[in-house]
N, C-alpha and C positions, 0 to 999 in steps of 0.2 A: 547232566545234573537236573536242568530245566525239566526233561523229558521224564516224569516220574510214572513210569507205566504200570508200578505196583504188582502184588503177589498172586495174580489170577493163576486161576488153575483150570487147566483144559486137560482133554482128553487124551492127548498125544501122549505117548512114551517116547523116551528119550532114551538112545542105545547107550550113552555113557554112564547112565544114571547108576550110582553103586547097588548091587545086589548081593544079597549073602549066600553062601558063607563067608565071612569075613575074616581076613588073618590079623586081626588086631581087635582089643576093647574099646567100645563107644559108651562113656559114662555120661548120665544125665548130672549137670551140677548147675549150682545155684550160688550166689553171693551178691555182697551190698556192695553199693557205693558208697564209701562213706562221706565224702565230698558233698553229694547231693541227697537232698531230702526224697524219700519215698522211691528212691532207685534199688529194686533189686533185679539182677540179670541173670536170666536162665539160659543154659546154653549145652553143648558137646563137647564133652573133652575125650580125643582119640587117642590111645595107647597102643604104640606099637607091638608087635611081638618082639622078643629079644630081652638083653639086659638093661635094667636103667640104670642111671637116668637119660633122658632123650633130649635133643634138640628140639624145642617146640616153638611151633607159630600161633600167633593169635590173628584171627582172621577179622578185618574191619570193614562192613558193608558202604555200600554207595547212599547216596541221597535218597529220601523218601522212606516210607515205613517199611523195613526190610525183615524177613525173618533169619533165622541163623544160617541157613542153606544160601540166599539171598535168593531166594525162589523168584523166577519170572516166566511166563508162559510155560510154567511145569518144566522150566530148566532148574537145576539146584545145582549154580555152579562151586560153590564153599563146599558141599558134600563131595563133588567130583574131585576138587583140588585135595581135601582133606584124605579122601580114599585113597590116592594117589601119593600123598606124600607118607602115608602112614606105612606103605608097603614098600615104601624107601628108608624106613627106620626114623622117621621125622613126627612128631606127636604133634597136636594141633586142639586148638579151643575156636569153635565159633558161636557166635552169641545171637538170641533175638536183639533186635533194637528195642530201645525203650517202648513199651505200651503194645509191644508187638508179641504172640506166644507166649512164654512164661516171664516175660519180662515186664518189670513195670516202671513209671516215672513219667514225668512231665516231658512234653515233646514239642506242646504249643508255643512254649517260650524258651526252648532251648535251643542252641546254636552248635556250629561246632564245636566251639571251645568246650560246652559241657559234654559233648560226646566224647571228647577227649579225655575226661577224667572217668568217664565208664571204661575207655582201653586202660587206663592206669589201674583201675580197681582190678580189670581182668590178669594185669601182671603180676598184681599183689597176690590174686589168687592162685595165679600159676606158682608162684616162688612158695606156695604152701604144701605143694604136691611134692612127695618123694620121688613121682618119676619123671619130675621134671627137669633138665639141667638148668640150674637159676641163673648162669653165666651163658646160657644159650639160648634166651628167649627172644626170638624175633617178630615183626609185625609184617604181615601182606595187607595192604589197604586198596580196594577198588575204588575208583572215582572221588567221591568226597572220603573214603578211607584212605585214599592216597595223599590227602590234605592232612587228615588227622595221625597218620605215622609219622612225618616230621615233626609233628606238636607234640609229641609224645616222646620220640628219640631223641630231641634236642633239648631234654631237661637231663643232665646226668645221674639225676636220682633215679631214673626208671632204669637205668643201666639196659637199654637195649641192645642187643648182639649185633643184628641187621634189620633193615627194612626193604619190602619189596613193593614199589608203587604199580599197582595195574593202573593204566591210565590215570595217573595223577595228575595234578595241575602244578605250571610253574611261573604263571603269571595272575593278576587280580582277576577276581570274580567277573566284574564289569566286561574285561575282555573276553572271558571263557563266554558268557552268554552272548556275546556279539557275534562271536566267530561259530558259536555253536547254531543260531538261528539262521545264520546265511548258508553254513556248509549243511545243514539238514533240509533247507529249501533247496538250496541246487541237488541233492541226491534225491529228493522224491520229485525233480523235474519241473519245478515251480517257474513260473515266468519270469523273464528278467526285470519286467516292471513292480510285482510281487516281491522279488529278493531286495529290489529297490527300496521299496515302500519300508519292509522289515527292516531294513537296515537304516532307514531315517526314524523309523519308530525307536529301534534301541538305544542309536546315537544320542537321541533326545531325552528317553525318560531314565536310563542309566544315572547318569549325572545326577538328576535329580533324586534319586533314591540312593545314590552313594553320601549327598550333601544333607540330604533333610532332617531333621529335629522334630518335625511334626508326629503328631499322634499316627496310628495305622490309619485311621478312618481319613484324617484329613489329606495324608499323602494320597491315599487310593483316589480321593475325588478328584484331586488336583491332576493325577495319572489320567484318569479318564478322561478328562478335560481335553488333555494335551494330544492321548491317543485319538480321540475322535477327530480332531483337526486334521492329524497327519493321514488317518484312515477312516473316512466316515461311511465306506462300505460294510464295518464291521457293527453288529448287533451291539445295543446297550448292554445287554446280560453279557453277552460273549467277551467284552471289553472291561466290563465292571469283575467280572471273575477273575479275569487274567491279570488284571492289576491288582484287585486283592492278593492273588498268588505271589506277586512280585512285592509285598510290601510285608511279608511275614517277617518274624525278628530274625529266621534262620537266612532268609534271602537279603535281608537287608544287612547281615555281618557278611556273608558270600560276596555280596557286590563290591564290598569295601575291601575285602581280606587279600593281601600280598602275600603270598607262600614265600617269596625267594628269601627275606632276612629270616625267616626260622629255619630252611635248607640249608641257608649259611651256617648254622650252627650245629648240624648234624654232622657228628664224626664217625659214626659207625658205617659200615660198607653199606651202599645203596645201590640195588637194581632198579631202574625204572624202565617200565614198558609201556608201548602204544602200540594199537593197530594202525597202520596206514591208513584204512577207511573208517576210523573212527570220526563221526560228526558231530560228537556230545564232547569230547574231549581232544581238538585237533591236534597231532602227532607233534609234526616238526616245531610249532611254536610252543608248546610245553617242554617236549625233549630238551630243546635247545636252551631254554628258561632253566630248566631244573639243571643240566649241565655246568650252566654258567656260575649259578648259585653255589653249587658244590666245590667248582674248581677255585671260584674266588674267596673260599673259606679254607682251602687247602685240603680240603678231602682228596685223599688220593686213591680212595677204594670204592669209585663207583663206576656204573656201566649205563648208559642209556641205549636204548634197541627201539629203534620202530620196525615192526612185525607187518610185512605184505600180506595184504590182503583179507586182513582181521578188523573186524569190528570192535565196539565200546565193550562189549561182552567177550570180546577174543574169540568170537566165533569165525570161521571162514565165510566170507560174505561177498555178495556181488558188489552193491551199493554201498552198504554202513549203515543204510537209513534204520531207523528203530523198529519201522513198519517190517521189515523182515526178521526180527527177532524169532518171532513165534515160528515162521516157517521153516527155519533152519532146525534141522535135526542135532547138528554138531553143539555141545554144551558148551564146551571148552577145548581148545586147540591142544589135543597131546602133544606135537612139538612145544608149546609154550608149558606144559606140565613137566617135562623133561628139563626144559630151561632153566625153570624154577629151581627145580631139587637139585639138579646138577651145581648151581651156582650156589645155594646153599652149603653144600657139601664142600664147595673150593674154597669158600668166603667164612665159613664159621670157624671161629677160633676155641678150638677145643680145650677151654683152660678149666674144666669142670673135674 
């Protein structure tokens, strides 16, 4: 999550990128979020061939400004997922984030809670479509989307049929960031002293971020002084830019947010998947916490699964480092695509 690589466009073609002709219909759609001023969301609604209504998934992107396909290094994982599901008779809606593509709205001051209302608006939109089974709407959330999906599913009024968490979190954000920094440094072959310095820095500044009521500028200034004391080798500009990113409204919420109490309120079927080589959301730590929260709440229909050899994007990877994302040709593991579709078919209550 802290690694926001963005939607860079590269010359490389990707073998899994869907190519026409398509045996399904893709419709450009747009709708408002009535709970947020100035938010209109644009997306692609994919309708399978066959007789409606169809079970439908709403895809929720990870952190950073993402387009509807969650494009990264010319990989379009959400387009690949939507294509595969449509061929299995499952409709989908994928949506541009606020301020990206055809969507509008404030992102500078928004947090994960605000983005959850965008998802609720998507569910409300889907319920207006005759092609959609209103009792068969589920959520697939990647990374931050794996935090948002339980937030939305935990509210009975949203009537979510199931959720699938792709590298979702089960522990508080400050723990995520600490583990992320250490895992990434190790995957990149950093020296032990560098790793220890990073650990000391994060263990010092994260509690400051979590407990501070200061303005963003004041907190940034205090973090810069602290960080320079721990690692004087980093330039003033670099450390200030980094600390400024860590004091955004989104990050301050994320650092303090514990997903476990929300997960404990989720009563619908849950599939939680993580790649064993994921260095952004480490698998065992988060899958264990997700399972514990669901089990303690009495949810008896959930599955957590660590997938060998896969990274944060669910690509087959060597180290799992974000530096590999671009060079890997695979966009999304075909094994996981099949796993997701099979699980939906097996767990969806066909009550429509």
